[in-house]
C-alpha positions as CSV (number, residue, x, y, z in Angstrom):
1,M,5.2,-88.7,38.5
2,P,5.6,-91.6,36.1
3,D,3.6,-94.7,36.5
4,A,5.0,-97.7,38.0
5,I,6.7,-100.3,35.7
6,R,4.5,-103.3,35.2
7,I,6.0,-106.6,34.8
8,A,4.2,-109.9,33.8
9,V,5.5,-112.8,35.4
10,I,4.6,-115.9,33.3
11,D,5.4,-118.7,35.6
12,S,3.7,-120.9,38.4
13,G,1.9,-117.8,39.8
14,V,2.8,-116.1,43.0
15,H,1.9,-116.9,46.8
16,P,1.0,-113.5,48.1
17,D,1.5,-114.4,51.6
18,H,5.2,-115.4,51.4
19,P,7.4,-112.9,53.3
20,H,9.3,-112.0,50.4
21,I,6.4,-110.8,48.4
22,D,4.9,-107.5,48.5
23,A,1.1,-108.4,47.8
24,A,0.2,-104.9,47.6
25,R,2.6,-104.6,44.4
26,L,0.7,-107.4,42.8
27,L,-1.8,-107.0,40.0
28,P,-4.9,-109.3,39.9
29,G,-3.4,-112.1,38.0
30,F,-4.7,-115.3,35.9
31,A,-4.0,-118.9,35.0
32,V,-3.5,-120.0,31.3
33,A,-4.1,-123.6,30.6
34,R,-2.3,-125.8,28.0
35,D,-4.9,-125.3,25.5
36,G,-4.4,-121.5,25.9
37,A,-7.9,-121.0,27.9
38,V,-7.5,-118.3,30.6
39,R,-9.0,-118.3,33.9
40,D,-9.1,-115.2,35.8
41,G,-7.9,-114.8,39.5
42,D,-6.3,-118.3,39.4
43,S,-2.7,-117.1,40.1
44,I,-2.0,-118.7,43.5
45,D,1.6,-120.6,43.5
46,A,1.7,-124.3,44.3
47,L,5.1,-125.0,43.1
48,G,7.2,-122.2,44.6
49,H,9.0,-121.2,41.5
50,G,6.8,-118.2,40.4
51,T,6.9,-116.8,43.9
52,A,10.7,-117.0,44.2
53,V,11.1,-115.3,40.8
54,T,8.6,-112.8,41.6
55,A,10.5,-112.2,45.0
56,A,13.7,-111.6,43.0
57,I,12.3,-109.1,40.6
58,Q,10.4,-107.3,43.6
59,E,13.8,-107.0,45.3
60,Q,15.4,-105.5,42.3
61,A,12.5,-103.2,41.5
62,P,10.5,-102.6,44.7
63,D,8.4,-99.8,43.1
64,S,7.3,-102.2,40.2
65,L,4.0,-104.0,39.9
66,C,3.9,-107.5,39.0
67,L,1.2,-109.3,37.0
68,P,1.5,-113.1,37.9
69,I,0.4,-115.2,34.8
70,R,0.0,-119.0,35.9
71,V,1.2,-121.3,33.2
72,F,2.8,-124.0,35.5
73,H,0.4,-126.2,37.2
74,D,1.4,-129.7,38.2
75,G,5.0,-129.2,37.4
76,L,7.5,-126.8,35.8
77,R,6.1,-127.7,32.2
78,A,3.7,-125.8,29.9
79,S,2.8,-126.0,26.1
80,A,3.9,-123.8,23.5
81,R,0.3,-122.7,23.1
82,A,-0.2,-121.6,26.7
83,L,2.9,-119.6,26.6
84,V,1.9,-117.8,23.5
85,S,-1.4,-117.1,24.9
86,A,0.2,-115.7,28.1
87,I,2.3,-113.4,26.3
88,D,-0.7,-112.0,24.2
89,R,-2.8,-111.5,27.6
90,A,0.4,-109.7,28.9
91,V,0.5,-107.5,25.8
92,A,-3.2,-106.9,26.2
93,A,-2.6,-106.0,29.8
94,R,-0.2,-103.2,28.6
95,V,2.8,-104.1,30.8
96,D,6.2,-102.9,30.1
97,I,8.3,-105.9,30.6
98,I,7.5,-109.9,30.1
99,N,9.5,-112.0,32.4
100,L,10.0,-115.6,31.1
101,S,12.1,-117.5,33.4
102,L,11.6,-120.4,31.3
103,G,12.1,-121.7,27.6
104,T,11.7,-124.7,25.4
105,M,14.6,-126.1,23.7
106,N,12.4,-127.5,21.0
107,P,13.1,-125.1,17.7
108,A,9.9,-126.2,16.5
109,H,8.1,-123.7,18.4
110,A,10.5,-120.9,17.4
111,A,7.9,-119.4,14.6
112,A,5.0,-119.0,17.0
113,F,7.2,-117.5,19.6
114,A,8.6,-115.2,17.0
115,A,5.2,-114.1,16.2
116,A,4.2,-113.4,19.8
117,A,7.5,-111.6,20.4
118,A,6.9,-109.5,17.5
119,R,3.4,-108.5,18.4
120,A,4.9,-107.6,22.1
121,R,7.7,-105.5,20.3
122,A,5.1,-103.7,18.4
123,A,3.5,-102.8,21.7
124,G,6.6,-101.4,22.9
125,I,6.9,-104.3,25.4
126,R,10.5,-105.9,26.3
127,I,10.4,-109.6,26.7
128,V,13.2,-111.0,29.1
129,A,13.7,-114.8,28.6
130,A,16.3,-117.5,29.2
131,R,18.7,-117.6,26.3
132,E,20.0,-121.1,27.3
133,A,19.7,-123.7,29.9
134,D,22.6,-126.1,30.7
135,G,24.1,-125.2,27.6
136,Q,21.4,-125.9,25.5
137,P,19.5,-122.8,23.5
138,C,16.2,-121.8,24.6
139,W,13.3,-120.1,22.9
140,P,12.0,-117.6,22.8
141,G,15.2,-116.1,24.5
142,R,17.2,-117.0,21.3
143,L,15.0,-114.9,19.1
144,D,16.1,-111.3,17.6
145,G,14.2,-108.6,19.7
146,V,13.9,-110.5,22.9
147,L,16.3,-110.0,25.6
148,G,18.0,-113.2,26.0
149,V,19.9,-113.5,29.6
150,T,22.6,-116.0,30.1
151,L,24.1,-117.0,33.7
152,D,27.0,-115.0,34.9
153,W,28.2,-116.1,38.4
154,D,30.8,-113.4,38.5
155,C,28.3,-110.7,38.0
156,P,26.8,-109.2,41.3
157,R,23.0,-109.5,42.0
158,D,22.3,-106.0,41.7
159,A,23.8,-105.4,38.2
160,C,23.6,-106.9,34.8
161,V,25.8,-106.4,31.8
162,E,25.0,-106.7,27.9
163,R,27.6,-108.2,25.6
164,D,27.0,-108.7,22.0
165,G,23.5,-108.3,22.7
166,I,23.4,-110.9,25.3
167,I,22.3,-110.0,28.9
168,H,24.6,-111.5,31.9
169,A,23.2,-111.7,35.3
170,S,23.7,-113.8,38.6
171,G,21.6,-116.9,39.1
172,H,21.0,-116.5,42.7
173,P,17.7,-115.4,43.8
174,R,16.9,-113.3,46.8
175,P,19.0,-114.8,49.9
176,I,16.9,-116.4,52.6
177,P,18.2,-115.4,56.0
178,G,20.2,-118.3,57.9
179,V,20.3,-120.5,54.5
180,P,23.6,-120.7,53.1
181,Q,23.5,-119.6,49.3
182,Q,24.3,-122.9,47.8
183,R,21.4,-124.5,49.4
184,N,19.0,-121.8,48.1
185,L,17.1,-122.2,44.5
186,F,19.6,-120.9,41.6
187,G,19.8,-121.1,37.9
188,V,19.0,-119.2,34.8
189,S,15.3,-118.8,35.9
190,F,16.7,-116.2,38.3
191,A,19.3,-114.6,36.1
192,V,16.2,-113.9,34.0
193,A,14.4,-112.5,37.2
194,N,17.3,-110.3,38.3
195,A,17.6,-108.7,34.7
196,S,13.8,-108.2,34.5
197,G,13.9,-106.2,38.0
198,I,17.1,-104.3,37.0
199,I,15.7,-103.3,33.7
200,A,12.7,-102.2,35.4
201,R,14.4,-100.1,38.0
202,E,16.7,-98.5,35.3
203,M,13.6,-97.6,33.2
204,A,11.9,-96.3,36.1
205,D,14.8,-94.2,37.1
206,Q,15.3,-92.9,33.5
207,A,11.7,-91.9,33.2
208,M,11.8,-90.1,36.6
209,A,15.2,-88.1,35.2
210,N,13.8,-87.7,31.7
211,P,10.7,-89.3,30.4
212,A,12.2,-89.2,26.8
213,T,15.0,-91.5,27.8
214,R,14.8,-95.3,27.9
215,S,18.0,-96.6,28.9
216,T,17.9,-100.5,29.8
217,I,21.3,-102.0,30.9
218,Q,24.7,-101.5,31.7
219,K,27.0,-101.5,28.5
220,A,30.3,-103.3,29.3
221,P,33.5,-103.7,27.2
222,I,34.1,-107.1,25.8
223,A,37.1,-108.7,27.5
224,P,40.0,-109.8,25.1
225,T,40.3,-113.4,24.6
226,A,43.6,-115.1,25.1
């Protein structure tokens, strides 16, 4: 039987006691400080974002293993050095997918991210990241070799579609019983998480059926423009 797909979730960590989290499918995580220093075992989420992202991934790919890497500490912000260090540590951990439900709009960091993405690609690891946020381009999601994700509210939560090299996915997270969808968290962060989970699920399905096949996402025809 193929090994479980391993997904690094670079975010605010995860709270293992949350009812949407399968703690048995979490790998021992760690935190990365702004200067890139790593603290093992320090991955408890105090912000909620990483827990919601991980819950969406686990819903889509319940057999996967998630590695929480905490780069958000006091708020949803992190340094480029911390993100590069987190990507490199995920590569060293030999994950299959790196989920980045985040990005920077500052193109000055593109070269550092491109180098980290190249190291991941050389190790056979897929990086799934936000391609844009609020209409603004984001890095590393804009880079060649990174699976950039954009919001598509018409896409069902259990599927994602590639058009022209861009992944389109739903921006809704795992629903909360009794809470209207519009009052729950939403946005490109969860489009990335949904895409990572779907890709992981399809990788696992393909590996089970044929270990030589590594299909990732559904190809869809491009709708004609008016």
